[in-house]
C-alpha positions in Angstrom: 94.5 -29.7 35.4 93.1 -33.3 35.7 89.6 -32.0 34.9 90.8 -30.9 31.4 92.4 -34.2 30.4 89.1 -35.7 28.9 88.5 -32.7 26.7 92.2 -32.6 25.7 91.9 -36.2 24.6 88.7 -35.4 22.7 90.5 -32.6 20.9 93.3 -35.0 20.1 90.7 -37.5 18.7 89.3 -34.7 16.5 92.8 -33.7 15.3 93.5 -37.4 14.3 90.3 -37.4 12.2 91.3 -34.1 10.6 94.8 -35.3 9.8 93.3 -38.5 8.2 91.0 -36.3 6.0 93.8 -34.0 5.0 96.0 -36.9 4.2 93.4 -38.4 2.0 93.2 -35.1 0.1 96.9 -35.1 -0.7 98.5 -36.4 -3.9 99.7 -39.9 -3.9 101.4 -41.1 -0.7 102.7 -44.7 -0.6 101.2 -45.5 2.8 98.2 -43.2 2.8 95.5 -45.8 3.4 97.5 -47.6 6.2 98.1 -44.3 8.0 94.5 -43.2 7.8 93.4 -46.6 9.1 95.8 -46.3 12.0 94.6 -42.7 12.7 91.0 -43.8 12.9 91.8 -46.8 15.1 93.9 -44.7 17.4 91.0 -42.2 17.5 88.8 -45.0 18.7 91.1 -45.8 21.6 91.2 -42.1 22.5 87.4 -41.8 22.2 87.1 -44.7 24.7 89.6 -43.1 27.1 88.1 -39.6 27.1 84.7 -40.9 28.2 86.2 -43.3 30.7 88.4 -40.6 32.3 85.5 -38.1 32.3 83.4 -40.6 34.3 86.3 -41.7 36.6 87.5 -38.1 37.3 83.8 -37.0 37.7 84.4 -34.3 35.1 81.8 -35.2 32.5 80.2 -32.0 31.2 77.9 -30.7 28.5 80.9 -29.1 26.8 82.7 -32.4 26.8 79.6 -34.2 25.4 79.4 -31.7 22.5 83.1 -31.7 21.8 83.0 -35.5 21.7 80.2 -35.5 19.2 82.1 -33.0 17.0 85.2 -35.2 17.2 83.2 -38.4 16.5 81.5 -37.0 13.3 85.0 -36.1 12.0 87.0 -39.1 13.0 84.3 -41.8 12.6 82.0 -40.2 10.1 83.9 -38.0 7.6 87.3 -39.8 7.7 85.9 -43.4 7.1 83.5 -42.2 4.3 86.4 -40.4 2.6 88.5 -43.5 2.9 85.9 -45.6 1.3 85.5 -43.0 -1.5 89.2 -43.0 -2.0 89.7 -46.7 -2.3 86.5 -47.8 -4.1 87.6 -47.2 -7.6 84.7 -49.3 -9.1 81.9 -47.1 -7.7 79.7 -45.0 -9.8 80.0 -41.5 -8.3 76.3 -40.7 -7.8 75.5 -43.9 -5.9 78.5 -43.7 -3.6 77.8 -40.0 -3.0 74.2 -40.8 -2.1 75.1 -43.6 0.4 77.9 -41.5 1.8 75.5 -38.7 2.5 73.1 -41.1 4.1 75.9 -42.4 6.4 76.9 -38.9 7.4 73.4 -37.7 8.0 72.5 -40.9 10.0 75.7 -40.4 12.1 74.9 -36.7 12.8 71.3 -37.6 13.7 72.5 -40.4 16.0 74.9 -38.1 17.8 72.3 -35.4 18.3 69.9 -37.9 19.7 72.6 -39.1 22.1 73.3 -35.6 23.3 69.7 -34.9 24.0 69.0 -38.0 26.1 70.5 -39.9 29.0 71.9 -43.2 27.8 74.1 -44.0 30.8 73.2 -47.7 30.8 73.0 -48.4 27.1 73.2 -46.8 23.7 70.2 -46.5 21.3 71.4 -47.1 17.8 74.9 -48.2 16.8 77.4 -45.6 18.0 79.1 -43.8 15.2 82.5 -44.9 16.6 81.5 -48.5 16.0 80.0 -47.7 12.6 83.1 -45.7 11.5 85.6 -48.4 12.7 83.5 -51.1 10.9 83.6 -49.0 7.7 87.4 -48.7 8.0 87.7 -52.5 8.5 85.5 -52.9 5.4 87.8 -50.6 3.6 90.7 -52.8 4.5 88.9 -55.9 3.3 87.9 -54.0 0.1 91.5 -53.1 -0.6 92.8 -56.6 0.1 90.1 -58.8 -1.4 87.0 -57.2 -2.8 88.7 -55.0 -5.4 89.2 -58.1 -7.6 85.4 -58.7 -7.7 83.3 -57.6 -10.7 82.2 -54.0 -10.7 78.6 -54.8 -10.0 79.5 -56.9 -6.9 81.7 -54.0 -5.6 78.8 -51.6 -6.1 76.3 -53.8 -4.3 78.5 -54.8 -1.4 80.0 -51.3 -0.7 76.6 -49.5 -0.7 74.9 -52.3 1.2 77.5 -52.0 4.0 77.2 -48.2 4.1 73.4 -48.3 4.2 73.3 -51.1 6.7 75.5 -49.2 9.1 73.5 -46.0 8.5 70.2 -47.8 9.4 71.8 -49.4 12.5 72.9 -45.9 13.7 69.4 -44.5 13.6 67.7 -47.6 14.8 66.0 -47.8 18.2 68.0 -51.0 19.0 69.7 -50.9 22.3 73.5 -51.6 22.4 75.2 -52.3 25.7 77.7 -49.8 26.9 81.2 -51.0 27.3 
């Protein structure tokens, strides 16, 4: 049974991301943004634990690696981008759609590159988990402070953050594993 714990945690991470996405698609809910933020942060904790336990229990597998990537693209790719799209009322649709697509494609590319190589000592490119959590933190800042900025500033700042995170994910820069 212990050998299945990492994959069960990975599936829980994926479920949290899916719940966050489904919640964002629902009609108005008074605490929608807070719940989604919590789900993504909790997904980050579970994402750390599944990998940690897989290594500790010596149960790391190709199946687990693939499941982890699917969970990551949902919880740290789709959910954060949908959150930003939900809260950024001052965005022109076409520009936000374009930067959102770039973020998702960069995240998928980064995960595929990770799955095809051995990065046991370091990561190459910013992990999508870190990019997604950073985007969620930006979403919190946007909701609290940036929403009062002029529309042009909102557009520039939001898209600059999304594109910067995208470039960092596909970069060749090495990031130390935790």
